[in-house]
N, C-alpha and C positions, 0 to 999 in steps of 0.2 A: 733589780728589785729585791733581791734576797738580802741586800745589805741594809742594815737598819742602824740608826744611831742609838747608842746606849744612853738612855735617859737616867741620870742618877736620881735616886730618891731624895726627898727633901732633907733627910738626915745626913746624906752623904755630902750635900752641898754645904753644910754648916761646918764641917771639920776641915781645917786647913791642911792636915796631913794627907787626906784623900785627894784633895785638889792638886797638890804638888806631885803626888804619885801619878795621878792621871795625866798631868802635863808632861811628866817624864816619859810615860808610855806613848803619848802622842808624838813627842819629839823623836823617840826611837823609831816609831813607825814611819814618820816622814823621812828620816834619814835613810831607812832601808829602801823606801820607794825611790828616793833621789839616786841612790847607788844603782838600782836596777835600771833606771832610765838614763843614766849617765852616758852610756854607749849610743843612745839614740841621737844625741846632738851631733856626733861625728857622722852618723848615717844621713842626717839632714844636710850637712855640708856637702857630702859626696853627691847626693841627689841634686842639689842646686847647681853644682858644677856640671853634671851631665845635662841638665836642662839648658844651661847657658850654651853648651857646645852644640846642641841640636836645635836651638831656637833660630827662627828666621827673622831677620830685621824687618822693620816696618817699610823700609824703602824697597826691599825685595818683594813685599806683598802689595805694593802700590797697584792700583787698577791699571789695566792695559790701556792702550790708545782708545780715545772716545769713538773712533771710527769702527772699532770692533764691537761696540755695544749694540745689542739687539734691541731695536725699538719695535715693540709690538703695537700694531695699529689698533686703535679702539674701534671695535666693530659696532656701528650704530645700526641697529635693526629696527623693524617696525614696532616690536614689543617694547624696546627701550624708549623709542619716541613717544609711544602711547602712554607709558608710565610717567615720563617727564611732563607730558601735556596734562595728564590728570592731576598730578601734584601741583602744577602751576595754577590750574583752574581752582583747586581746593584752596590754595593760598590766597588767591585774589578774591574768592567768594567770602572768605572770612571777614574781609573789610567792607563788604556790601551790606546794605540793609536787607531786611527779610523779603520785601517785594522784588528788589533788584536781584537778589540771590535766586529767587524762584524763577524769574524771567530768564536769568542767565542759564539756569539748568535746562529750561525748555528750549532756548535758542541754540544751545550747544549740545543738544542731544544728537545721537547718531542719526536718528530719523530725519532731522532737519538739516544737519550739517553736510551730509553727503550730497544731496541735490544742490545745496547752496554752493559747494565747492565746484561742482560740475558746471553750474550756470555761470559762476564767476570766471571760469576759464573760457567759456564759449560765448554765450549771448549777453550776459550781464556785464560787459566791459564798461568801464567808466565813460569812455567816449560815446558808446552806444546809448547809454542811459542819459547822458547829458544832451546828446543830439535829439533823442526822443522827447525829452522834457521840454527843450527849447521849441522844437517843432510843434508839439501839442499846445504849448502855452500861446505861442504866437498865432498858430492856426485857429485855436479856440477863440481867441480874442477877435480875430478877423471874422470868423464865422458868426460870432455873437453880434458883432456890429452889422454884418450883412443881413442877418435874420431880423434884427430890430428895425433896420432901415426899410427893408423891402417887404416885411410882413410874412416872411417864411417861418416854417416850424423848425426849431433847433433840433439837429440830429446828433445824438451822442456817439453814434458809431463812427462818425467822421473824426472825432477827437482821438478815438482808439487807433484808427487808421493813420492819423497824423503822427501819433507816438511811434508806431512801428516803422513808418516811413522815415522819420527823423533818426530812429535807432540805426536803420540800415545806412542812412547817409553818414552818421557819425562813425560807424565802423569802417565805411569806405574811406573816409578822410583819414582815419588812423592808419589804415593799411597803406595808403599812398604816402603818408608822412614817413612810415617805416622804410618804405622802398627808397625814398629820396635820401634818408639818413644812411642807409647801407651803401648807396652809390657814392655819397660824399666821403664816407670813411674808407672806401676801397680805392 
């Protein structure tokens, strides 16, 4: 930063003698600098030869056998699953209307989701629900026909009992079907 360019005054720029003297001075200074740095070119050549001697070729640096590569298993833990689930729900909810988005938030809240998952694995099996629905529909129709024909009073408790009976029957049918599939496959 201590070097500064000499700015000639406007009067010095006008005279041709001063400009030629300045050019001669600049030439001499450049020649002196060139002579000082002349020995550095040989130094660069010597350094490049040393680098070539010590350099390792690309073939020698090729990666080793692929069997030696270490594969780090991706650890998927509960926190990672929860984060992916919440991001997916956020992405899906962006495309829903406001009422649907609100209903989705309510239905997928932790308060309702846990009991739903437990029920889905135990009592709310599709075969049980289908069996209960069929039994209650058919039973309620027959019960309605009998009460109308004979003049009895319609009892709503019977419909609920028919639903649970049909659910148990549907679960039993599913369990026996699984047993027969296991026997056939083994």
